[in-house]
All heavy atoms as TSV, in Angstrom:
chain	resi	resn	atom	element	x	y	z
A	1	MET	N	N	-11.780	-5.387	-5.070
A	1	MET	CA	C	-12.585	-4.247	-4.739
A	1	MET	C	C	-13.494	-3.888	-5.845
A	1	MET	O	O	-13.006	-3.637	-6.975
A	1	MET	CB	C	-11.611	-3.043	-4.359
A	1	MET	CG	C	-12.309	-1.831	-3.967
A	1	MET	SD	S	-11.189	-0.466	-3.628
A	1	MET	CE	C	-10.406	-1.106	-2.116
A	2	ASN	N	N	-14.757	-3.920	-5.574
A	2	ASN	CA	C	-15.747	-3.643	-6.606
A	2	ASN	C	C	-16.228	-2.243	-6.475
A	2	ASN	O	O	-17.374	-2.039	-6.061
A	2	ASN	CB	C	-16.863	-4.668	-6.492
A	2	ASN	CG	C	-17.624	-4.874	-7.823
A	2	ASN	OD1	O	-17.202	-4.287	-8.811
A	2	ASN	ND2	N	-18.726	-5.503	-7.736
A	3	GLU	N	N	-15.390	-1.312	-6.730
A	3	GLU	CA	C	-15.699	0.124	-6.433
A	3	GLU	C	C	-15.364	0.871	-7.784
A	3	GLU	O	O	-14.326	0.785	-8.302
A	3	GLU	CB	C	-14.888	0.577	-5.334
A	3	GLU	CG	C	-15.086	2.026	-4.862
A	3	GLU	CD	C	-16.368	2.241	-4.121
A	3	GLU	OE1	O	-16.820	1.292	-3.459
A	3	GLU	OE2	O	-16.883	3.395	-4.182
A	4	GLN	N	N	-16.267	1.729	-8.171
A	4	GLN	CA	C	-16.099	2.582	-9.348
A	4	GLN	C	C	-14.870	3.479	-9.132
A	4	GLN	O	O	-14.689	4.057	-8.071
A	4	GLN	CB	C	-17.345	3.404	-9.658
A	4	GLN	CG	C	-17.273	4.219	-10.921
A	4	GLN	CD	C	-18.559	4.992	-11.150
A	4	GLN	OE1	O	-19.380	5.050	-10.371
A	4	GLN	NE2	N	-18.585	5.624	-12.278
A	5	GLY	N	N	-14.008	3.682	-10.150
A	5	GLY	CA	C	-12.855	4.467	-10.125
A	5	GLY	C	C	-11.650	3.794	-9.384
A	5	GLY	O	O	-10.705	4.444	-9.131
A	6	MET	N	N	-11.791	2.554	-9.077
A	6	MET	CA	C	-10.677	1.794	-8.491
A	6	MET	C	C	-10.265	0.580	-9.371
A	6	MET	O	O	-10.575	-0.527	-9.110
A	6	MET	CB	C	-11.074	1.319	-7.082
A	6	MET	CG	C	-11.547	2.386	-6.142
A	6	MET	SD	S	-10.236	3.560	-5.760
A	6	MET	CE	C	-9.113	2.598	-4.678
A	7	PRO	N	N	-9.567	0.923	-10.472
A	7	PRO	CA	C	-9.239	-0.256	-11.349
A	7	PRO	C	C	-8.091	-1.134	-10.836
A	7	PRO	O	O	-7.284	-0.704	-10.004
A	7	PRO	CB	C	-8.734	0.583	-12.659
A	7	PRO	CG	C	-8.113	1.862	-12.067
A	7	PRO	CD	C	-9.050	2.160	-10.857
A	8	PRO	N	N	-8.038	-2.331	-11.371
A	8	PRO	CA	C	-6.889	-3.266	-10.994
A	8	PRO	C	C	-5.595	-2.560	-11.325
A	8	PRO	O	O	-5.492	-1.828	-12.336
A	8	PRO	CB	C	-7.124	-4.457	-11.918
A	8	PRO	CG	C	-8.598	-4.425	-12.214
A	8	PRO	CD	C	-8.976	-2.957	-12.235
A	9	GLY	N	N	-4.553	-2.765	-10.523
A	9	GLY	CA	C	-3.269	-2.222	-10.722
A	9	GLY	C	C	-3.061	-0.862	-10.061
A	9	GLY	O	O	-1.918	-0.322	-10.033
A	10	LEU	N	N	-4.095	-0.234	-9.473
A	10	LEU	CA	C	-3.962	0.976	-8.756
A	10	LEU	C	C	-3.130	0.801	-7.547
A	10	LEU	O	O	-3.214	-0.208	-6.808
A	10	LEU	CB	C	-5.333	1.459	-8.357
A	10	LEU	CG	C	-5.544	2.831	-7.887
A	10	LEU	CD1	C	-5.226	3.807	-8.953
A	10	LEU	CD2	C	-6.995	3.145	-7.412
A	11	LYS	N	N	-2.237	1.778	-7.248
A	11	LYS	CA	C	-1.322	1.628	-6.166
A	11	LYS	C	C	-1.751	2.575	-5.041
A	11	LYS	O	O	-2.338	3.623	-5.289
A	11	LYS	CB	C	0.095	2.027	-6.528
A	11	LYS	CG	C	0.665	0.987	-7.523
A	11	LYS	CD	C	2.049	1.410	-7.937
A	11	LYS	CE	C	2.598	0.505	-9.004
A	11	LYS	NZ	N	3.892	1.041	-9.502
A	12	GLY	N	N	-1.419	2.180	-3.765
A	12	GLY	CA	C	-1.730	3.052	-2.678
A	12	GLY	C	C	-0.786	2.794	-1.530
A	12	GLY	O	O	0.029	1.868	-1.519
A	13	ILE	N	N	-0.869	3.633	-0.532
A	13	ILE	CA	C	0.008	3.608	0.666
A	13	ILE	C	C	-0.845	3.338	1.878
A	13	ILE	O	O	-1.864	3.998	2.105
A	13	ILE	CB	C	0.849	4.821	0.800
A	13	ILE	CG1	C	1.722	5.039	-0.342
A	13	ILE	CG2	C	1.620	4.841	2.131
A	13	ILE	CD1	C	2.511	6.307	-0.412
A	14	VAL	N	N	-0.393	2.345	2.726
A	14	VAL	CA	C	-1.148	2.030	3.938
A	14	VAL	C	C	-0.879	3.134	4.955
A	14	VAL	O	O	0.270	3.498	5.245
A	14	VAL	CB	C	-0.649	0.685	4.549
A	14	VAL	CG1	C	-1.320	0.447	5.878
A	14	VAL	CG2	C	-0.913	-0.463	3.612
A	15	LYS	N	N	-1.960	3.721	5.512
A	15	LYS	CA	C	-1.861	4.802	6.505
A	15	LYS	C	C	-2.174	4.223	7.873
A	15	LYS	O	O	-1.617	4.793	8.854
A	15	LYS	CB	C	-2.805	5.937	6.057
A	15	LYS	CG	C	-2.316	6.755	4.935
A	15	LYS	CD	C	-0.928	7.306	5.200
A	15	LYS	CE	C	-0.411	8.114	4.050
A	15	LYS	NZ	N	0.907	8.663	4.301
A	16	SER	N	N	-3.067	3.274	7.977
A	16	SER	CA	C	-3.361	2.701	9.307
A	16	SER	C	C	-4.065	1.318	9.119
A	16	SER	O	O	-4.549	1.031	8.039
A	16	SER	CB	C	-4.201	3.613	10.125
A	16	SER	OG	O	-5.478	3.812	9.493
A	17	VAL	N	N	-4.085	0.585	10.141
A	17	VAL	CA	C	-4.831	-0.665	10.177
A	17	VAL	C	C	-5.769	-0.611	11.381
A	17	VAL	O	O	-5.322	-0.213	12.536
A	17	VAL	CB	C	-3.860	-1.880	10.402
A	17	VAL	CG1	C	-4.562	-3.167	10.471
A	17	VAL	CG2	C	-2.876	-1.921	9.271
A	18	ASP	N	N	-7.028	-0.885	11.193
A	18	ASP	CA	C	-8.014	-0.779	12.302
A	18	ASP	C	C	-8.122	-2.093	13.036
A	18	ASP	O	O	-7.517	-3.063	12.718
A	18	ASP	CB	C	-9.364	-0.223	11.814
A	18	ASP	CG	C	-10.092	-1.161	10.839
A	18	ASP	OD1	O	-9.830	-2.429	10.796
A	18	ASP	OD2	O	-10.980	-0.721	10.135
A	19	ASP	N	N	-8.986	-2.093	14.123
A	19	ASP	CA	C	-9.147	-3.271	14.901
A	19	ASP	C	C	-9.709	-4.481	14.196
A	19	ASP	O	O	-9.547	-5.591	14.588
A	19	ASP	CB	C	-10.071	-2.943	16.097
A	19	ASP	CG	C	-9.478	-2.003	17.035
A	19	ASP	OD1	O	-8.206	-1.868	17.100
A	19	ASP	OD2	O	-10.191	-1.355	17.846
A	20	ALA	N	N	-10.408	-4.244	13.068
A	20	ALA	CA	C	-10.953	-5.273	12.200
A	20	ALA	C	C	-9.983	-5.866	11.215
A	20	ALA	O	O	-10.270	-6.747	10.510
A	20	ALA	CB	C	-12.201	-4.853	11.502
A	21	GLY	N	N	-8.783	-5.278	11.172
A	21	GLY	CA	C	-7.743	-5.673	10.276
A	21	GLY	C	C	-7.809	-5.063	8.914
A	21	GLY	O	O	-7.077	-5.442	7.989
A	22	GLN	N	N	-8.698	-4.099	8.713
A	22	GLN	CA	C	-8.787	-3.352	7.402
A	22	GLN	C	C	-7.591	-2.458	7.243
A	22	GLN	O	O	-7.112	-1.782	8.232
A	22	GLN	CB	C	-10.071	-2.520	7.350
A	22	GLN	CG	C	-11.237	-3.433	7.427
A	22	GLN	CD	C	-12.515	-2.553	7.380
A	22	GLN	OE1	O	-12.647	-1.693	6.500
A	22	GLN	NE2	N	-13.473	-2.813	8.227
A	23	LEU	N	N	-7.078	-2.360	6.054
A	23	LEU	CA	C	-5.930	-1.526	5.675
A	23	LEU	C	C	-6.435	-0.251	5.119
A	23	LEU	O	O	-6.946	-0.219	4.045
A	23	LEU	CB	C	-5.036	-2.242	4.692
A	23	LEU	CG	C	-4.532	-3.683	5.055
A	23	LEU	CD1	C	-3.822	-4.304	3.923
A	23	LEU	CD2	C	-3.668	-3.583	6.319
A	24	HIS	N	N	-6.314	0.848	5.855
A	24	HIS	CA	C	-6.804	2.129	5.391
A	24	HIS	C	C	-5.771	2.697	4.468
A	24	HIS	O	O	-4.597	2.939	4.955
A	24	HIS	CB	C	-7.124	2.957	6.610
A	24	HIS	CG	C	-8.306	2.497	7.282
A	24	HIS	ND1	N	-9.555	2.838	7.009
A	24	HIS	CD2	C	-8.524	1.536	8.301
A	24	HIS	CE1	C	-10.521	2.206	7.732
A	24	HIS	NE2	N	-9.814	1.373	8.536
A	25	MET	N	N	-6.118	3.046	3.253
A	25	MET	CA	C	-5.205	3.393	2.190
A	25	MET	C	C	-5.427	4.796	1.676
A	25	MET	O	O	-6.558	5.317	1.698
A	25	MET	CB	C	-5.360	2.446	1.036
A	25	MET	CG	C	-5.325	0.984	1.337
A	25	MET	SD	S	-3.683	0.384	1.765
A	25	MET	CE	C	-2.834	0.645	0.215
A	26	VAL	N	N	-4.346	5.346	1.136
A	26	VAL	CA	C	-4.431	6.598	0.348
A	26	VAL	C	C	-3.999	6.160	-1.015
A	26	VAL	O	O	-2.883	5.648	-1.201
A	26	VAL	CB	C	-3.500	7.694	0.877
A	26	VAL	CG1	C	-3.526	8.864	-0.072
A	26	VAL	CG2	C	-3.891	8.183	2.274
A	27	TRP	N	N	-4.868	6.207	-2.068
A	27	TRP	CA	C	-4.614	5.708	-3.331
A	27	TRP	C	C	-4.079	6.751	-4.281
A	27	TRP	O	O	-4.325	7.972	-4.062
A	27	TRP	CB	C	-5.980	5.151	-3.956
A	27	TRP	CG	C	-6.419	3.942	-3.109
A	27	TRP	CD1	C	-7.379	4.004	-2.143
A	27	TRP	CD2	C	-5.951	2.632	-3.301
A	27	TRP	NE1	N	-7.496	2.641	-1.660
A	27	TRP	CE2	C	-6.688	1.858	-2.242
A	27	TRP	CE3	C	-5.021	1.998	-4.050
A	27	TRP	CZ2	C	-6.429	0.452	-2.116
A	27	TRP	CZ3	C	-4.817	0.634	-3.877
A	27	TRP	CH2	C	-5.468	-0.065	-2.947
A	28	GLU	N	N	-3.316	6.344	-5.290
A	28	GLU	CA	C	-2.684	7.254	-6.209
A	28	GLU	C	C	-3.728	8.109	-6.976
A	28	GLU	O	O	-3.373	9.140	-7.601
A	28	GLU	CB	C	-1.745	6.546	-7.163
A	28	GLU	CG	C	-2.359	5.603	-8.117
A	28	GLU	CD	C	-1.429	4.717	-8.875
A	28	GLU	OE1	O	-0.243	4.987	-8.855
A	28	GLU	OE2	O	-1.899	3.788	-9.621
A	29	ASN	N	N	-4.979	7.751	-6.974
A	29	ASN	CA	C	-6.011	8.501	-7.639
A	29	ASN	C	C	-6.606	9.545	-6.706
A	29	ASN	O	O	-7.619	10.237	-6.959
A	29	ASN	CB	C	-7.132	7.669	-8.251
A	29	ASN	CG	C	-7.856	6.847	-7.254
A	29	ASN	OD1	O	-7.599	6.944	-6.015
A	29	ASN	ND2	N	-8.892	6.136	-7.727
A	30	GLY	N	N	-6.088	9.654	-5.453
A	30	GLY	CA	C	-6.551	10.654	-4.532
A	30	GLY	C	C	-7.645	10.127	-3.574
A	30	GLY	O	O	-8.029	10.854	-2.699
A	31	ARG	N	N	-8.089	8.932	-3.705
A	31	ARG	CA	C	-9.207	8.394	-2.888
A	31	ARG	C	C	-8.618	7.784	-1.654
A	31	ARG	O	O	-7.485	7.402	-1.550
A	31	ARG	CB	C	-9.983	7.368	-3.672
A	31	ARG	CG	C	-10.666	8.039	-4.855
A	31	ARG	CD	C	-11.759	7.201	-5.453
A	31	ARG	NE	N	-12.869	6.899	-4.529
A	31	ARG	CZ	C	-13.808	6.033	-4.839
A	31	ARG	NH1	N	-13.817	5.452	-6.026
A	31	ARG	NH2	N	-14.824	5.830	-3.971
A	32	PHE	N	N	-9.459	7.743	-0.659
A	32	PHE	CA	C	-9.145	7.119	0.683
A	32	PHE	C	C	-10.164	6.033	0.894
A	32	PHE	O	O	-11.340	6.259	1.270
A	32	PHE	CB	C	-9.285	8.176	1.821
A	32	PHE	CG	C	-8.378	9.299	1.692
A	32	PHE	CD1	C	-8.670	10.421	0.938
A	32	PHE	CD2	C	-7.139	9.309	2.413
A	32	PHE	CE1	C	-7.810	11.502	0.791
A	32	PHE	CE2	C	-6.322	10.363	2.321
A	32	PHE	CZ	C	-6.600	11.479	1.521
A	33	LEU	N	N	-9.710	4.749	0.699
A	33	LEU	CA	C	-10.620	3.575	0.871
A	33	LEU	C	C	-9.725	2.529	1.502
A	33	LEU	O	O	-8.565	2.370	1.273
A	33	LEU	CB	C	-11.097	3.096	-0.443
A	33	LEU	CG	C	-12.172	3.919	-1.164
A	33	LEU	CD1	C	-12.490	3.290	-2.591
A	33	LEU	CD2	C	-13.401	3.970	-0.406
A	34	ALA	N	N	-10.473	1.720	2.365
A	34	ALA	CA	C	-9.817	0.628	3.075
A	34	ALA	C	C	-9.823	-0.659	2.134
A	34	ALA	O	O	-10.750	-0.839	1.429
A	34	ALA	CB	C	-10.498	0.364	4.401
A	35	LEU	N	N	-8.780	-1.429	2.316
A	35	LEU	CA	C	-8.762	-2.766	1.812
A	35	LEU	C	C	-9.145	-3.749	2.868
A	35	LEU	O	O	-8.789	-3.592	4.005
A	35	LEU	CB	C	-7.293	-3.164	1.387
A	35	LEU	CG	C	-6.784	-2.540	0.107
A	35	LEU	CD1	C	-5.230	-2.897	-0.054
A	35	LEU	CD2	C	-7.592	-3.020	-1.105
A	36	VAL	N	N	-9.976	-4.754	2.460
A	36	VAL	CA	C	-10.459	-5.688	3.462
A	36	VAL	C	C	-9.867	-7.098	3.139
A	36	VAL	O	O	-10.150	-7.646	2.125
A	36	VAL	CB	C	-12.036	-5.859	3.423
A	36	VAL	CG1	C	-12.516	-6.861	4.419
A	36	VAL	CG2	C	-12.709	-4.509	3.613
A	37	PRO	N	N	-8.878	-7.526	3.920
A	37	PRO	CA	C	-8.247	-8.824	3.660
A	37	PRO	C	C	-9.295	-9.921	3.689
A	37	PRO	O	O	-10.194	-9.905	4.436
A	37	PRO	CB	C	-7.295	-8.967	4.857
A	37	PRO	CG	C	-6.936	-7.613	5.284
A	37	PRO	CD	C	-8.256	-6.858	5.067
A	38	GLY	N	N	-9.217	-10.797	2.650
A	38	GLY	CA	C	-10.162	-11.839	2.490
A	38	GLY	C	C	-11.240	-11.534	1.521
A	38	GLY	O	O	-11.914	-12.417	0.970
A	39	ALA	N	N	-11.537	-10.255	1.405
A	39	ALA	CA	C	-12.555	-9.761	0.450
A	39	ALA	C	C	-11.984	-9.105	-0.791
A	39	ALA	O	O	-12.490	-9.353	-1.893
A	39	ALA	CB	C	-13.553	-8.841	1.157
A	40	ASP	N	N	-10.930	-8.347	-0.547
A	40	ASP	CA	C	-10.254	-7.610	-1.669
A	40	ASP	C	C	-9.039	-8.258	-2.027
A	40	ASP	O	O	-8.288	-8.861	-1.205
A	40	ASP	CB	C	-9.919	-6.170	-1.237
A	40	ASP	CG	C	-11.154	-5.272	-0.907
A	40	ASP	OD1	O	-12.084	-5.425	-1.666
A	40	ASP	OD2	O	-11.088	-4.548	0.053
A	41	ARG	N	N	-8.713	-8.253	-3.348
A	41	ARG	CA	C	-7.443	-8.859	-3.872
A	41	ARG	C	C	-6.411	-7.807	-3.964
A	41	ARG	O	O	-6.644	-6.739	-4.497
A	41	ARG	CB	C	-7.700	-9.516	-5.268
A	41	ARG	CG	C	-8.514	-10.719	-5.249
A	41	ARG	CD	C	-8.675	-11.367	-6.551
A	41	ARG	NE	N	-7.388	-11.574	-7.163
A	41	ARG	CZ	C	-7.176	-11.743	-8.465
A	41	ARG	NH1	N	-8.176	-11.689	-9.319
A	41	ARG	NH2	N	-5.993	-11.865	-8.922
A	42	PHE	N	N	-5.231	-8.013	-3.332
A	42	PHE	CA	C	-4.159	-7.021	-3.375
A	42	PHE	C	C	-2.876	-7.804	-3.048
A	42	PHE	O	O	-2.846	-8.960	-2.551
A	42	PHE	CB	C	-4.383	-5.919	-2.358
A	42	PHE	CG	C	-4.465	-6.339	-0.880
A	42	PHE	CD1	C	-3.368	-6.414	-0.123
A	42	PHE	CD2	C	-5.707	-6.748	-0.394
A	42	PHE	CE1	C	-3.400	-6.813	1.174
A	42	PHE	CE2	C	-5.796	-7.183	0.904
A	42	PHE	CZ	C	-4.673	-7.196	1.753
A	43	HIS	N	N	-1.763	-7.114	-3.286
A	43	HIS	CA	C	-0.499	-7.678	-2.901
A	43	HIS	C	C	0.490	-6.455	-2.508
A	43	HIS	O	O	0.296	-5.328	-2.926
A	43	HIS	CB	C	0.161	-8.508	-3.953
A	43	HIS	CG	C	0.531	-7.872	-5.265
A	43	HIS	ND1	N	-0.344	-7.639	-6.273
A	43	HIS	CD2	C	1.703	-7.241	-5.615
A	43	HIS	CE1	C	0.212	-7.000	-7.263
A	43	HIS	NE2	N	1.472	-6.760	-6.921
A	44	ARG	N	N	1.352	-6.822	-1.693
A	44	ARG	CA	C	2.376	-5.796	-1.209
A	44	ARG	C	C	3.508	-5.700	-2.166
A	44	ARG	O	O	4.076	-6.730	-2.717
A	44	ARG	CB	C	2.933	-6.246	0.113
A	44	ARG	CG	C	3.912	-5.295	0.723
A	44	ARG	CD	C	4.384	-5.774	1.980
A	44	ARG	NE	N	5.376	-4.838	2.550
A	44	ARG	CZ	C	6.100	-5.101	3.630
A	44	ARG	NH1	N	5.928	-6.192	4.351
A	44	ARG	NH2	N	6.979	-4.175	3.975
A	45	LEU	N	N	3.922	-4.508	-2.552
A	45	LEU	CA	C	5.039	-4.296	-3.456
A	45	LEU	C	C	6.350	-4.303	-2.710
A	45	LEU	O	O	6.402	-4.036	-1.498
A	45	LEU	CB	C	4.863	-2.943	-4.104
A	45	LEU	CG	C	3.620	-2.840	-5.048
A	45	LEU	CD1	C	3.531	-1.347	-5.527
A	45	LEU	CD2	C	3.736	-3.716	-6.233
A	46	PRO	N	N	7.453	-4.709	-3.364
A	46	PRO	CA	C	8.732	-4.761	-2.648
A	46	PRO	C	C	9.126	-3.322	-2.116
A	46	PRO	O	O	8.755	-2.416	-2.733
A	46	PRO	CB	C	9.742	-5.215	-3.770
A	46	PRO	CG	C	8.939	-5.585	-4.934
A	46	PRO	CD	C	7.519	-5.097	-4.763
A	47	GLU	N	N	9.801	-3.305	-1.051
A	47	GLU	CA	C	10.182	-2.008	-0.459
A	47	GLU	C	C	11.256	-1.395	-1.297
A	47	GLU	O	O	12.195	-2.132	-1.750
A	47	GLU	CB	C	10.707	-2.268	0.962
A	47	GLU	CG	C	9.737	-2.716	1.890
A	47	GLU	CD	C	10.217	-2.895	3.313
A	47	GLU	OE1	O	11.227	-2.197	3.668
A	47	GLU	OE2	O	9.627	-3.652	4.099
A	48	PRO	N	N	11.175	-0.132	-1.632
A	48	PRO	CA	C	12.246	0.549	-2.358
A	48	PRO	C	C	13.534	0.617	-1.594
A	48	PRO	O	O	13.527	0.747	-0.365
A	48	PRO	CB	C	11.648	1.962	-2.613
A	48	PRO	CG	C	10.623	2.172	-1.562
A	48	PRO	CD	C	10.069	0.837	-1.112
A	49	GLN	N	N	14.599	0.423	-2.303
A	49	GLN	CA	C	15.934	0.468	-1.653
A	49	GLN	C	C	16.546	1.793	-1.896
A	49	GLN	O	O	16.509	2.324	-3.002
A	49	GLN	CB	C	16.830	-0.610	-2.223
A	49	GLN	CG	C	16.315	-2.050	-1.996
A	49	GLN	CD	C	16.260	-2.381	-0.528
A	49	GLN	OE1	O	17.294	-2.148	0.183
A	49	GLN	NE2	N	15.153	-2.813	-0.048
A	50	VAL	N	N	17.084	2.367	-0.928
A	50	VAL	CA	C	17.676	3.711	-0.964
A	50	VAL	C	C	19.192	3.531	-0.754
A	50	VAL	O	O	19.587	2.891	0.132
A	50	VAL	CB	C	17.124	4.648	0.154
A	50	VAL	CG1	C	17.826	5.998	0.100
A	50	VAL	CG2	C	15.628	4.803	-0.025
A	51	GLU	N	N	19.961	4.078	-1.660
A	51	GLU	CA	C	21.432	3.867	-1.594
A	51	GLU	C	C	22.003	4.724	-0.442
A	51	GLU	O	O	21.553	5.838	-0.203
A	51	GLU	CB	C	22.111	4.338	-2.864
A	51	GLU	CG	C	21.907	3.323	-4.010
A	51	GLU	CD	C	22.873	3.609	-5.160
A	51	GLU	OE1	O	23.933	4.047	-4.915
A	51	GLU	OE2	O	22.429	3.389	-6.316
A	52	ASN	N	N	22.878	4.130	0.322
A	52	ASN	CA	C	23.432	4.709	1.496
A	52	ASN	C	C	24.875	5.042	1.145
A	52	ASN	O	O	25.666	4.089	0.856
A	52	ASN	CB	C	23.282	3.799	2.700
A	52	ASN	CG	C	23.699	4.478	3.928
A	52	ASN	OD1	O	24.522	5.401	3.981
A	52	ASN	ND2	N	23.139	4.023	5.034
A	53	PRO	N	N	25.363	6.289	1.251
A	53	PRO	CA	C	26.732	6.579	0.899
A	53	PRO	C	C	27.805	5.783	1.729
A	53	PRO	O	O	28.883	5.635	1.293
A	53	PRO	CB	C	26.833	8.048	1.162
A	53	PRO	CG	C	25.595	8.556	1.780
A	53	PRO	CD	C	24.628	7.423	1.692
A	54	ALA	N	N	27.394	5.315	2.896
A	54	ALA	CA	C	28.310	4.585	3.786
A	54	ALA	C	C	28.435	3.128	3.332
A	54	ALA	O	O	29.186	2.351	3.927
A	54	ALA	CB	C	27.881	4.672	5.225
A	55	GLY	N	N	27.698	2.729	2.314
A	55	GLY	CA	C	27.761	1.347	1.743
A	55	GLY	C	C	26.898	0.424	2.571
A	55	GLY	O	O	27.060	-0.778	2.455
A	56	LYS	N	N	26.050	0.860	3.450
A	56	LYS	CA	C	25.187	0.012	4.229
A	56	LYS	C	C	24.008	-0.405	3.380
A	56	LYS	O	O	23.720	0.151	2.345
A	56	LYS	CB	C	24.658	0.736	5.489
A	56	LYS	CG	C	25.796	1.091	6.409
A	56	LYS	CD	C	25.358	1.781	7.639
A	56	LYS	CE	C	26.476	2.050	8.660
A	56	LYS	NZ	N	26.058	2.682	9.818
A	57	GLU	N	N	23.286	-1.419	3.854
A	57	GLU	CA	C	22.009	-1.932	3.173
A	57	GLU	C	C	21.054	-0.722	3.023
A	57	GLU	O	O	21.049	0.167	3.746
A	57	GLU	CB	C	21.442	-3.062	3.936
A	57	GLU	CG	C	22.280	-4.297	3.892
A	57	GLU	CD	C	22.396	-4.876	2.515
A	57	GLU	OE1	O	21.333	-4.925	1.765
A	57	GLU	OE2	O	23.518	-5.291	2.118
A	58	GLY	N	N	20.165	-0.948	1.987
A	58	GLY	CA	C	19.136	0.166	1.717
A	58	GLY	C	C	18.206	0.317	2.843
A	58	GLY	O	O	17.902	-0.589	3.614
A	59	LEU	N	N	17.675	1.448	2.974
A	59	LEU	CA	C	16.678	1.824	3.931
A	59	LEU	C	C	15.358	1.790	3.265
A	59	LEU	O	O	15.226	2.066	2.068
A	59	LEU	CB	C	16.962	3.245	4.514
A	59	LEU	CG	C	18.345	3.352	5.161
A	59	LEU	CD1	C	18.559	4.803	5.585
A	59	LEU	CD2	C	18.540	2.506	6.387
A	60	SER	N	N	14.302	1.542	3.995
A	60	SER	CA	C	12.989	1.533	3.389
A	60	SER	C	C	12.052	2.591	4.070
A	60	SER	O	O	12.405	3.008	5.147
A	60	SER	CB	C	12.386	0.162	3.564
A	60	SER	OG	O	12.097	-0.154	4.881
A	61	GLU	N	N	11.007	2.919	3.373
A	61	GLU	CA	C	10.060	3.787	3.903
A	61	GLU	C	C	9.314	3.131	5.072
A	61	GLU	O	O	9.250	1.921	5.157
A	61	GLU	CB	C	8.996	4.151	2.860
A	61	GLU	CG	C	9.636	4.945	1.627
A	61	GLU	CD	C	9.975	6.316	2.012
A	61	GLU	OE1	O	9.268	6.923	2.844
A	61	GLU	OE2	O	10.988	6.769	1.469
A	62	GLU	N	N	8.699	3.918	5.932
A	62	GLU	CA	C	7.973	3.411	7.100
A	62	GLU	C	C	6.650	2.914	6.673
A	62	GLU	O	O	6.024	2.083	7.341
A	62	GLU	CB	C	7.744	4.478	8.179
A	62	GLU	CG	C	9.026	4.811	8.887
A	62	GLU	CD	C	8.822	5.739	10.075
A	62	GLU	OE1	O	7.656	5.864	10.569
A	62	GLU	OE2	O	9.760	6.366	10.504
A	63	THR	N	N	6.059	3.387	5.581
A	63	THR	CA	C	4.709	2.928	5.114
A	63	THR	C	C	4.860	1.840	4.053
A	63	THR	O	O	5.889	1.749	3.367
A	63	THR	CB	C	3.903	4.081	4.492
A	63	THR	OG1	O	4.726	4.647	3.416
A	63	THR	CG2	C	3.681	5.190	5.551
A	64	ASP	N	N	3.845	0.969	4.024
A	64	ASP	CA	C	3.844	-0.057	2.981
A	64	ASP	C	C	3.000	0.402	1.768
A	64	ASP	O	O	1.996	1.050	1.913
A	64	ASP	CB	C	3.146	-1.336	3.581
A	64	ASP	CG	C	4.037	-1.995	4.602
A	64	ASP	OD1	O	5.264	-1.901	4.513
A	64	ASP	OD2	O	3.466	-2.641	5.535
A	65	GLU	N	N	3.522	0.035	0.614
A	65	GLU	CA	C	2.821	0.363	-0.641
A	65	GLU	C	C	2.144	-0.913	-1.117
A	65	GLU	O	O	2.718	-1.960	-1.045
A	65	GLU	CB	C	3.771	0.901	-1.656
A	65	GLU	CG	C	3.089	1.480	-2.878
A	65	GLU	CD	C	3.969	2.175	-3.822
A	65	GLU	OE1	O	5.211	2.159	-3.596
A	65	GLU	OE2	O	3.528	2.700	-4.800
A	66	MET	N	N	0.910	-0.773	-1.507
A	66	MET	CA	C	0.141	-1.943	-2.001
A	66	MET	C	C	-0.380	-1.617	-3.383
A	66	MET	O	O	-0.547	-0.529	-3.816
A	66	MET	CB	C	-1.069	-2.164	-1.155
A	66	MET	CG	C	-0.837	-2.407	0.302
A	66	MET	SD	S	-0.372	-4.103	0.517
A	66	MET	CE	C	-0.307	-4.159	2.267
A	67	GLU	N	N	-0.604	-2.739	-4.176
A	67	GLU	CA	C	-1.205	-2.600	-5.487
A	67	GLU	C	C	-2.396	-3.573	-5.429
A	67	GLU	O	O	-2.307	-4.677	-5.064
A	67	GLU	CB	C	-0.221	-3.004	-6.579
A	67	GLU	CG	C	-0.820	-2.944	-7.965
A	67	GLU	CD	C	0.228	-3.294	-9.006
A	67	GLU	OE1	O	0.989	-4.313	-8.765
A	67	GLU	OE2	O	0.320	-2.637	-10.004
A	68	ARG	N	N	-3.522	-3.044	-5.926
A	68	ARG	CA	C	-4.726	-3.944	-5.950
A	68	ARG	C	C	-4.871	-4.552	-7.342
A	68	ARG	O	O	-4.331	-4.203	-8.297
A	68	ARG	CB	C	-5.996	-3.226	-5.565
A	68	ARG	CG	C	-6.519	-2.157	-6.476
A	68	ARG	CD	C	-7.883	-1.667	-5.960
A	68	ARG	NE	N	-8.986	-1.895	-6.920
A	68	ARG	CZ	C	-9.582	-2.980	-7.222
A	68	ARG	NH1	N	-9.290	-4.101	-6.639
A	68	ARG	NH2	N	-10.552	-3.060	-8.016
């Protein structure tokens, strides 16, 4: 992403995916910009694991977190 104020390593959360396959993000710097697969470099971060008192496997958030 060649956008001012969007440095490498910035994290965001996927809010929606449009018909063109763009990932509409809310970034940790407060901006709302889409990632374009094939044009922007990014990767998905591992899902956070939440401890369950019943000893079951961890639960994950419904949204995906990405880092560019």
